C-alpha positions as a Python dict, from the first residue, in 0.01 Angstrom:
ca = {
    (1, 'M'): (0, 0, 0),
    (2, 'I'): (-86, -174, -330),
    (3, 'S'): (-157, 49, -629),
    (4, 'A'): (-481, -14, -814),
    (5, 'S'): (-541, -106, -1178),
    (6, 'V'): (-510, 150, -1456),
    (7, 'Q'): (-890, 163, -1491),
    (8, 'D'): (-940, 227, -1118),
    (9, 'R'): (-673, 498, -1109),
    (10, 'S'): (-839, 675, -1402),
    (11, 'L'): (-1147, 707, -1177),
    (12, 'G'): (-954, 831, -873),
    (13, 'M'): (-941, 493, -693),
    (14, 'D'): (-564, 479, -654),
    (15, 'Y'): (-521, 227, -372),
    (16, 'Y'): (-654, -75, -185),
    (17, 'I'): (-688, -74, 191),
    (18, 'T'): (-570, -436, 214),
    (19, 'D'): (-213, -547, 140),
    (20, 'S'): (-271, -916, 67),
    (21, 'P'): (-256, -1033, -297),
    (22, 'G'): (-593, -1070, -466),
    (23, 'C'): (-756, -1378, -614),
    (24, 'G'): (-866, -1246, -952),
    (25, 'G'): (-1187, -1397, -1076),
    (26, 'I'): (-1496, -1295, -1271),
    (27, 'I'): (-1825, -1152, -1148),
    (28, 'K'): (-2162, -1141, -1320),
    (29, 'S'): (-2108, -1454, -1527),
    (30, 'S'): (-2486, -1457, -1500),
    (31, 'A'): (-2738, -1220, -1347),
    (32, 'E'): (-2799, -1476, -1070),
    (33, 'D'): (-2437, -1436, -957),
    (34, 'F'): (-2514, -1082, -839),
    (35, 'T'): (-2822, -1038, -621),
    (36, 'V'): (-2923, -724, -436),
    (37, 'S'): (-3212, -649, -203),
    (38, 'E'): (-3291, -325, -26),
    (39, 'V'): (-3287, -283, 352),
    (40, 'F'): (-3566, -46, 455),
    (41, 'E'): (-3706, 137, 747),
    (42, 'E'): (-4057, -2, 747),
    (43, 'L'): (-4335, 219, 616),
    (44, 'N'): (-4686, 234, 759),
    (45, 'Y'): (-4919, 59, 511),
    (46, 'E'): (-5248, 185, 650),
    (47, 'G'): (-5370, 346, 331),
    (48, 'G'): (-5299, 654, 123),
    (49, 'R'): (-5256, 781, -231),
    (50, 'Y'): (-4933, 589, -301),
    (51, 'L'): (-4939, 224, -404),
    (52, 'V'): (-4617, 60, -276),
    (53, 'L'): (-4466, -237, -460),
    (54, 'D'): (-4175, -472, -409),
    (55, 'I'): (-4032, -554, -750),
    (56, 'E'): (-3782, -827, -831),
    (57, 'K'): (-3616, -778, -1168),
    (58, 'T'): (-3348, -954, -1369),
    (59, 'N'): (-3128, -768, -1618),
    (60, 'W'): (-3330, -447, -1580),
    (61, 'D'): (-3184, -100, -1533),
    (62, 'T'): (-3404, 92, -1287),
    (63, 'H'): (-3456, 398, -1509),
    (64, 'H'): (-3537, 181, -1809),
    (65, 'L'): (-3785, -26, -1608),
    (66, 'I'): (-3965, 281, -1469),
    (67, 'R'): (-3994, 423, -1820),
    (68, 'E'): (-4142, 98, -1952),
    (69, 'M'): (-4386, 64, -1661),
    (70, 'A'): (-4501, 423, -1708),
    (71, 'R'): (-4552, 364, -2080),
    (72, 'R'): (-4767, 57, -2023),
    (73, 'L'): (-4969, 231, -1752),
    (74, 'C'): (-5000, 546, -1969),
    (75, 'I'): (-4889, 768, -1681),
    (76, 'S'): (-4603, 1009, -1616),
    (77, 'Q'): (-4275, 880, -1474),
    (78, 'K'): (-4305, 1164, -1221),
    (79, 'R'): (-4567, 959, -1037),
    (80, 'F'): (-4306, 694, -949),
    (81, 'G'): (-4088, 704, -639),
    (82, 'W'): (-3790, 482, -556),
    (83, 'A'): (-3498, 485, -317),
    (84, 'G'): (-3206, 411, -546),
    (85, 'T'): (-3092, 268, -878),
    (86, 'K'): (-2964, -88, -907),
    (87, 'D'): (-2723, -277, -1131),
    (88, 'K'): (-2868, -393, -1461),
    (89, 'R'): (-2687, -727, -1494),
    (90, 'A'): (-2817, -865, -1164),
    (91, 'V'): (-3120, -998, -982),
    (92, 'T'): (-3238, -704, -775),
    (93, 'S'): (-3527, -642, -538),
    (94, 'Q'): (-3635, -288, -466),
    (95, 'R'): (-3933, -93, -346),
    (96, 'I'): (-4120, 162, -558),
    (97, 'S'): (-4431, 372, -511),
    (98, 'I'): (-4680, 492, -772),
    (99, 'M'): (-4904, 788, -699),
    (100, 'N'): (-5281, 755, -754),
    (101, 'L'): (-5276, 411, -912),
    (102, 'D'): (-5537, 143, -854),
    (103, 'E'): (-5391, -201, -789),
    (104, 'A'): (-5601, -348, -1071),
    (105, 'E'): (-5406, -137, -1322),
    (106, 'L'): (-5095, -346, -1258),
    (107, 'S'): (-5236, -609, -1491),
    (108, 'K'): (-5134, -382, -1780),
    (109, 'I'): (-4768, -436, -1694),
    (110, 'N'): (-4653, -739, -1888),
    (111, 'L'): (-4274, -726, -1884),
    (112, 'P'): (-4025, -1015, -1892),
    (113, 'D'): (-3809, -1104, -1592),
    (114, 'L'): (-4017, -892, -1356),
    (115, 'K'): (-4208, -999, -1044),
    (116, 'I'): (-4436, -754, -863),
    (117, 'K'): (-4565, -784, -508),
    (118, 'V'): (-4807, -530, -362),
    (119, 'L'): (-4703, -417, -13),
    (120, 'G'): (-4987, -174, 51),
    (121, 'R'): (-5059, 199, 40),
    (122, 'T'): (-4904, 497, 220),
    (123, 'N'): (-4941, 874, 235),
    (124, 'R'): (-4593, 947, 101),
    (125, 'A'): (-4376, 836, -186),
    (126, 'V'): (-4084, 598, -145),
    (127, 'G'): (-3761, 799, -138),
    (128, 'L'): (-3391, 779, -58),
    (129, 'G'): (-3451, 869, 305),
    (130, 'D'): (-3641, 543, 358),
    (131, 'L'): (-3346, 327, 255),
    (132, 'L'): (-3097, 203, 513),
    (133, 'G'): (-2876, 3, 281),
    (134, 'N'): (-2851, -291, 46),
    (135, 'R'): (-2792, -661, 107),
    (136, 'F'): (-2568, -839, -147),
    (137, 'A'): (-2500, -1201, -236),
    (138, 'I'): (-2228, -1215, -502),
    (139, 'T'): (-2043, -1505, -661),
    (140, 'I'): (-1686, -1461, -787),
    (141, 'R'): (-1592, -1738, -1032),
    (142, 'D'): (-1261, -1856, -1180),
    (143, 'L'): (-1045, -1754, -885),
    (144, 'S'): (-678, -1767, -983),
    (145, 'C'): (-496, -1769, -646),
    (146, 'Q'): (-335, -2086, -511),
    (147, 'D'): (-537, -2123, -190),
    (148, 'P'): (-856, -1915, -236),
    (149, 'E'): (-999, -1993, 107),
    (150, 'A'): (-684, -1887, 295),
    (151, 'A'): (-624, -1583, 70),
    (152, 'M'): (-978, -1451, 101),
    (153, 'S'): (-984, -1515, 475),
    (154, 'L'): (-669, -1303, 513),
    (155, 'I'): (-823, -1018, 315),
    (156, 'T'): (-1138, -1039, 527),
    (157, 'S'): (-930, -1004, 844),
    (158, 'E'): (-754, -697, 700),
    (159, 'I'): (-1092, -540, 619),
    (160, 'A'): (-1204, -606, 976),
    (161, 'K'): (-886, -447, 1113),
    (162, 'N'): (-953, -133, 905),
    (163, 'R'): (-1325, -129, 1003),
    (164, 'G'): (-1426, -154, 637),
    (165, 'V'): (-1309, -43, 292),
    (166, 'P'): (-1260, 299, 129),
    (167, 'N'): (-1604, 433, 37),
    (168, 'Y'): (-1501, 500, -321),
    (169, 'F'): (-1759, 558, -592),
    (170, 'G'): (-1743, 244, -807),
    (171, 'I'): (-1721, 225, -1182),
    (172, 'Q'): (-2101, 215, -1216),
    (173, 'R'): (-2104, 583, -1118),
    (174, 'F'): (-1899, 666, -1426),
    (175, 'G'): (-2036, 413, -1675),
    (176, 'D'): (-1969, 38, -1686),
    (177, 'R'): (-1885, 2, -2053),
    (178, 'R'): (-1809, 364, -2124),
    (179, 'P'): (-1678, 549, -1817),
    (180, 'V'): (-1700, 905, -1952),
    (181, 'T'): (-1982, 1044, -1737),
    (182, 'H'): (-1744, 1235, -1509),
    (183, 'R'): (-1562, 1382, -1808),
    (184, 'V'): (-1893, 1516, -1938),
    (185, 'G'): (-1951, 1670, -1594),
    (186, 'E'): (-1601, 1814, -1586),
    (187, 'A'): (-1657, 1991, -1918),
    (188, 'L'): (-1988, 2133, -1792),
    (189, 'V'): (-1824, 2261, -1473),
    (190, 'R'): (-1552, 2425, -1681),
    (191, 'G'): (-1816, 2601, -1892),
    (192, 'R'): (-1750, 2396, -2206),
    (193, 'A'): (-2099, 2272, -2290),
    (194, 'E'): (-2022, 2186, -2653),
    (195, 'E'): (-1730, 1968, -2546),
    (196, 'A'): (-1952, 1803, -2285),
    (197, 'V'): (-2216, 1717, -2545),
    (198, 'Y'): (-1973, 1553, -2786),
    (199, 'I'): (-1793, 1358, -2515),
    (200, 'Y'): (-2130, 1213, -2421),
    (201, 'L'): (-2261, 1160, -2773),
    (202, 'A'): (-1955, 1078, -2973),
    (203, 'Q'): (-1649, 969, -2778),
    (204, 'P'): (-1611, 603, -2875),
    (205, 'F'): (-1504, 341, -2624),
    (206, 'P'): (-1364, -13, -2657),
    (207, 'G'): (-1621, -283, -2598),
    (208, 'E'): (-1917, -109, -2760),
    (209, 'L'): (-2101, -276, -3044),
    (210, 'P'): (-1940, -202, -3384),
    (211, 'E'): (-2237, -2, -3519),
    (212, 'T'): (-2238, 209, -3203),
    (213, 'R'): (-1865, 274, -3221),
    (214, 'E'): (-1877, 363, -3591),
    (215, 'A'): (-2164, 608, -3541),
    (216, 'R'): (-1985, 777, -3251),
    (217, 'E'): (-1654, 798, -3440),
    (218, 'K'): (-1821, 965, -3738),
    (219, 'L'): (-1995, 1224, -3520),
    (220, 'W'): (-1673, 1283, -3326),
    (221, 'A'): (-1499, 1361, -3654),
    (222, 'D'): (-1758, 1568, -3843),
    (223, 'R'): (-1997, 1710, -3575),
    (224, 'D'): (-2284, 1658, -3821),
    (225, 'N'): (-2580, 1619, -3586),
    (226, 'A'): (-2840, 1577, -3861),
    (227, 'S'): (-2644, 1293, -4019),
    (228, 'A'): (-2585, 1131, -3679),
    (229, 'L'): (-2957, 1145, -3605),
    (230, 'K'): (-3009, 911, -3901),
    (231, 'Q'): (-2711, 688, -3829),
    (232, 'F'): (-2726, 634, -3451),
    (233, 'P'): (-2882, 296, -3358),
    (234, 'G'): (-3233, 312, -3214),
    (235, 'Y'): (-3127, 168, -2878),
    (236, 'L'): (-2923, 485, -2806),
    (237, 'R'): (-3242, 661, -2698),
    (238, 'Y'): (-3087, 932, -2484),
    (239, 'E'): (-2829, 1023, -2748),
    (240, 'L'): (-3098, 1037, -3017),
    (241, 'A'): (-3313, 1266, -2802),
    (242, 'M'): (-3020, 1506, -2758),
    (243, 'L'): (-2933, 1494, -3127),
    (244, 'N'): (-3292, 1573, -3218),
    (245, 'Y'): (-3285, 1875, -2986),
    (246, 'L'): (-2957, 1999, -3136),
    (247, 'V'): (-3093, 1968, -3490),
    (248, 'E'): (-3394, 2178, -3387),
    (249, 'H'): (-3189, 2419, -3170),
    (250, 'P'): (-2844, 2450, -3332),
    (251, 'G'): (-2573, 2560, -3091),
    (252, 'D'): (-2781, 2532, -2773),
    (253, 'Y'): (-2552, 2270, -2623),
    (254, 'A'): (-2609, 2353, -2256),
    (255, 'H'): (-2985, 2296, -2277),
    (256, 'S'): (-2968, 1983, -2489),
    (257, 'F'): (-2929, 1798, -2159),
    (258, 'D'): (-3281, 1911, -2065),
    (259, 'V'): (-3430, 1638, -2285),
    (260, 'L'): (-3309, 1390, -2022),
    (261, 'S'): (-3487, 1324, -1694),
    (262, 'M'): (-3382, 1539, -1400),
    (263, 'N'): (-3194, 1248, -1239),
    (264, 'L'): (-3003, 1168, -1556),
    (265, 'K'): (-2907, 1522, -1651),
    (266, 'R'): (-2771, 1586, -1301),
    (267, 'L'): (-2572, 1265, -1312),
    (268, 'F'): (-2286, 1420, -1511),
    (269, 'V'): (-2180, 1689, -1264),
    (270, 'H'): (-2247, 1445, -979),
    (271, 'A'): (-2007, 1199, -1146),
    (272, 'Y'): (-1733, 1464, -1159),
    (273, 'Q'): (-1794, 1535, -791),
    (274, 'S'): (-1757, 1161, -733),
    (275, 'Y'): (-1425, 1156, -918),
    (276, 'L'): (-1295, 1442, -702),
    (277, 'F'): (-1419, 1262, -390),
    (278, 'N'): (-1226, 951, -495),
    (279, 'K'): (-912, 1161, -550),
    (280, 'I'): (-943, 1325, -206),
    (281, 'L'): (-992, 984, -46),
    (282, 'S'): (-689, 841, -228),
    (283, 'H'): (-472, 1132, -116),
    (284, 'R'): (-571, 1072, 246),
    (285, 'L'): (-465, 709, 210),
    (286, 'A'): (-137, 818, 49),
    (287, 'R'): (-73, 1046, 349),
    (288, 'G'): (-121, 751, 583),
    (289, 'L'): (-439, 889, 739),
    (290, 'T'): (-678, 624, 869),
    (291, 'L'): (-1036, 635, 747),
    (292, 'H'): (-1201, 528, 1073),
    (293, 'K'): (-1045, 812, 1275),
    (294, 'A'): (-1100, 1185, 1218),
    (295, 'I'): (-844, 1451, 1305),
    (296, 'V'): (-877, 1819, 1395),
    (297, 'G'): (-1034, 2010, 1105),
    (298, 'D'): (-1224, 1709, 970),
    (299, 'V'): (-1603, 1683, 962),
    (300, 'V'): (-1779, 1376, 1099),
    (301, 'C'): (-2132, 1243, 1067),
    (302, 'F'): (-2312, 1022, 1314),
    (303, 'A'): (-2463, 675, 1294),
    (304, 'K'): (-2825, 585, 1232),
    (305, 'N'): (-2907, 219, 1284),
    (306, 'G'): (-2532, 155, 1292),
    (307, 'L'): (-2468, 310, 948),
    (308, 'P'): (-2335, 656, 849),
    (309, 'E'): (-2605, 924, 815),
    (310, 'I'): (-2491, 1259, 677),
    (311, 'D'): (-2795, 1457, 790),
    (312, 'K'): (-2608, 1565, 1103),
    (313, 'T'): (-2240, 1664, 1090),
    (314, 'Q'): (-1988, 1825, 1323),
    (315, 'R'): (-1641, 1975, 1279),
    (316, 'V'): (-1363, 1815, 1486),
    (317, 'T'): (-1184, 2065, 1712),
    (318, 'L'): (-924, 2041, 1985),
    (319, 'D'): (-1208, 2064, 2238),
    (320, 'N'): (-1418, 1773, 2104),
    (321, 'E'): (-1152, 1555, 1941),
    (322, 'V'): (-1133, 1302, 2227),
    (323, 'A'): (-1511, 1269, 2256),
    (324, 'I'): (-1555, 1220, 1881),
    (325, 'D'): (-1272, 969, 1875),
    (326, 'R'): (-1454, 764, 2141),
    (327, 'L'): (-1772, 772, 1931),
    (328, 'A'): (-1577, 661, 1623),
    (329, 'E'): (-1427, 368, 1815),
    (330, 'R'): (-1780, 256, 1899),
    (331, 'G'): (-1901, 293, 1538),
    (332, 'R'): (-2116, 595, 1619),
    (333, 'A'): (-1921, 866, 1432),
    (334, 'F'): (-1773, 854, 1081),
    (335, 'L'): (-1522, 1071, 898),
    (336, 'T'): (-1678, 1249, 598),
    (337, 'L'): (-1523, 1406, 290),
    (338, 'P'): (-1680, 1666, 60),
    (339, 'L'): (-1862, 1615, -266),
    (340, 'I'): (-1752, 1953, -396),
    (341, 'G'): (-2030, 2195, -490),
    (342, 'F'): (-2088, 2569, -500),
    (343, 'E'): (-2184, 2575, -130),
    (344, 'T'): (-1891, 2363, -12),
    (345, 'A'): (-1721, 2531, 285),
    (346, 'P'): (-1340, 2556, 284),
    (347, 'G'): (-1177, 2259, 453),
    (348, 'E'): (-963, 2292, 765),
    (349, 'G'): (-651, 2119, 889),
    (350, 'V'): (-466, 1849, 695),
    (351, 'G'): (-790, 1736, 528),
    (352, 'G'): (-853, 2089, 403),
    (353, 'E'): (-502, 2105, 259),
    (354, 'I'): (-566, 1786, 64),
    (355, 'E'): (-898, 1916, -70),
    (356, 'R'): (-741, 2246, -182),
    (357, 'A'): (-454, 2059, -350),
    (358, 'I'): (-696, 1847, -552),
    (359, 'L'): (-891, 2156, -664),
    (360, 'R'): (-565, 2327, -763),
    (361, 'D'): (-456, 2022, -962),
    (362, 'E'): (-793, 2015, -1138),
    (363, 'A'): (-796, 2395, -1182),
    (364, 'V'): (-1159, 2420, -1065),
    (365, 'K'): (-1329, 2614, -786),
    (366, 'P'): (-1642, 2534, -583),
    (367, 'E'): (-1833, 2818, -749),
    (368, 'D'): (-1778, 2655, -1091),
    (369, 'F'): (-2035, 2393, -991),
    (370, 'R'): (-2315, 2646, -1042),
    (371, 'V'): (-2291, 2578, -1419),
    (372, 'E'): (-2418, 2921, -1520),
    (373, 'A'): (-2524, 2808, -1869),
    (374, 'N'): (-2777, 2563, -1720),
    (375, 'P'): (-2816, 2595, -1341),
    (376, 'D'): (-3039, 2284, -1321),
    (377, 'I'): (-2728, 2077, -1394),
    (378, 'G'): (-2523, 2233, -1114),
    (379, 'S'): (-2480, 2109, -758),
    (380, 'R'): (-2462, 2266, -414),
    (381, 'G'): (-2245, 1984, -286),
    (382, 'T'): (-2279, 1759, 15),
    (383, 'R'): (-2067, 1518, 218),
    (384, 'R'): (-2008, 1142, 217),
    (385, 'A'): (-1857, 899, 465),
    (386, 'A'): (-1494, 815, 385),
    (387, 'L'): (-1523, 461, 517),
    (388, 'C'): (-1768, 195, 401),
    (389, 'P'): (-1828, -27, 706),
    (390, 'V'): (-1866, -387, 594),
    (391, 'S'): (-1824, -737, 738),
    (392, 'P'): (-1827, -986, 449),
    (393, 'E'): (-1920, -1348, 507),
    (394, 'I'): (-1748, -1579, 258),
    (395, 'N'): (-1802, -1935, 145),
    (396, 'V'): (-1528, -2074, -84),
    (397, 'T'): (-1580, -2385, -297),
    (398, 'D'): (-1299, -2496, -529),
    (399, 'N'): (-1224, -2192, -749),
    (400, 'W'): (-1532, -1982, -674),
    (401, 'A'): (-1657, -1791, -373),
    (402, 'E'): (-1985, -1643, -257),
    (403, 'L'): (-1972, -1323, -55),
    (404, 'Q'): (-2262, -1189, 149),
    (405, 'F'): (-2266, -845, 310),
    (406, 'V'): (-2476, -536, 380),
    (407, 'L'): (-2365, -188, 268),
    (408, 'P'): (-2494, 158, 359),
    (409, 'K'): (-2709, 329, 96),
    (410, 'G'): (-2502, 485, -179),
    (411, 'S'): (-2205, 250, -132),
    (412, 'Y'): (-2084, 19, -407),
    (413, 'A'): (-2037, -357, -386),
    (414, 'T'): (-1752, -338, -639),
    (415, 'V'): (-1536, -142, -391),
    (416, 'V'): (-1559, -446, -162),
    (417, 'L'): (-1498, -695, -442),
    (418, 'R'): (-1191, -510, -572),
    (419, 'E'): (-1014, -575, -241),
    (420, 'Y'): (-1053, -950, -298),
    (421, 'M'): (-989, -952, -674),
    (422, 'K'): (-719, -682, -702),
    (423, 'G'): (-607, -544, -1034),
    (424, 'N'): (-842, -769, -1224),
    (425, 'D'): (-1019, -630, -1529),
    (426, 'A'): (-1322, -849, -1456),
    (427, 'I'): (-1469, -581, -1232),
    (428, 'E'): (-1405, -316, -1494),
    (429, 'S'): (-1548, -508, -1790),
    (430, 'Q'): (-1826, -693, -1615),
    (431, 'S'): (-2101, -568, -1849),
    (432, 'K'): (-1918, -566, -2182),
    (433, 'D'): (-2073, -892, -2290),
    (434, 'S'): (-2425, -767, -2236),
    (435, 'A'): (-2637, -602, -2503),
    (436, 'E'): (-2654, -228, -2543),
    (437, 'E'): (-2954, -68, -2374),
}
């Protein structure tokens, strides 16, 4: 089993599932090299209070776009509904809904690199439950292996043999340029809100713009929030909002996160859960446990439209092991692993031993995820499929390749790409040449 890059291992992604050497390469040379479109269960567009749009955007972060649309429409962001966030440096198509908006009002939205198509009206907002998955078309350029077509074909066959790739959380979960989100969440879970704030605000990271790095370094050294409020660049909007709160409410570190939207302020603890999930998954691989087959004590979920759906789960026992194994062979049952939260039940069997070992190593307990100082930031926990089922189609031309595939909702394209590129910093630094938001 090939060990992953230093960056990947720092995020809990210790291994690849394929053993063939990678081809290196670079992704996101341009936004057009990374296209994403959502795969939906169709809604009924027979009228209702929600206007539903299909938006195609280039180089737009979803949260940033929603904020800008709300500002131009002079409405609250709470009236918007969407099924998931998308990469910024990409061409992405996704569906959103806006409550109580007349179609004519859309003329007020005049934003670059944005196309809007009206789909109709419904009686409910667009949400995560509507999304089945995402369809990707991605170009990898500057491949460095000797025979890219043969090498990538071999990796594809290994992925098919393993029924997919490890369903790791990719680097986007932790921050493309500055992967510290999980460390902020870790500090919050450990009850160290002040530490969490300054990791988020002030820990500098290679690849940031010089004025950003200098401002962070100064705040990291002197903890002078008032001075930082004057020095931080205007594009660091979230940091400036938190600094402003801390100047007005000295010492109230735990609630400084409340200036962020609900989705954003919960992201930190969720990112630490994601890191722990990655570690649990890596330990299963290290133990030689397959990801497409559950064993006694594990918890499985069942398929919906051929993809994992965690709404219904079942514990594997000696009595049902054979039946569940048959379902797994047919792609109708999937092994799940926990995203640790304060309601996470103790694991059983070998899988439970691995989960307890990770928690011991991290010196945290499920109940720590309540985050007593600010319960809104905490998490009950849930489960996630261990395997990301995928069947890439590849077209290789000279030293570049285009990959097309569909992933379940919540899965990351970069965990597929890393199997083909292996140990290449291109995945890790893909956004460093783009401007700060």
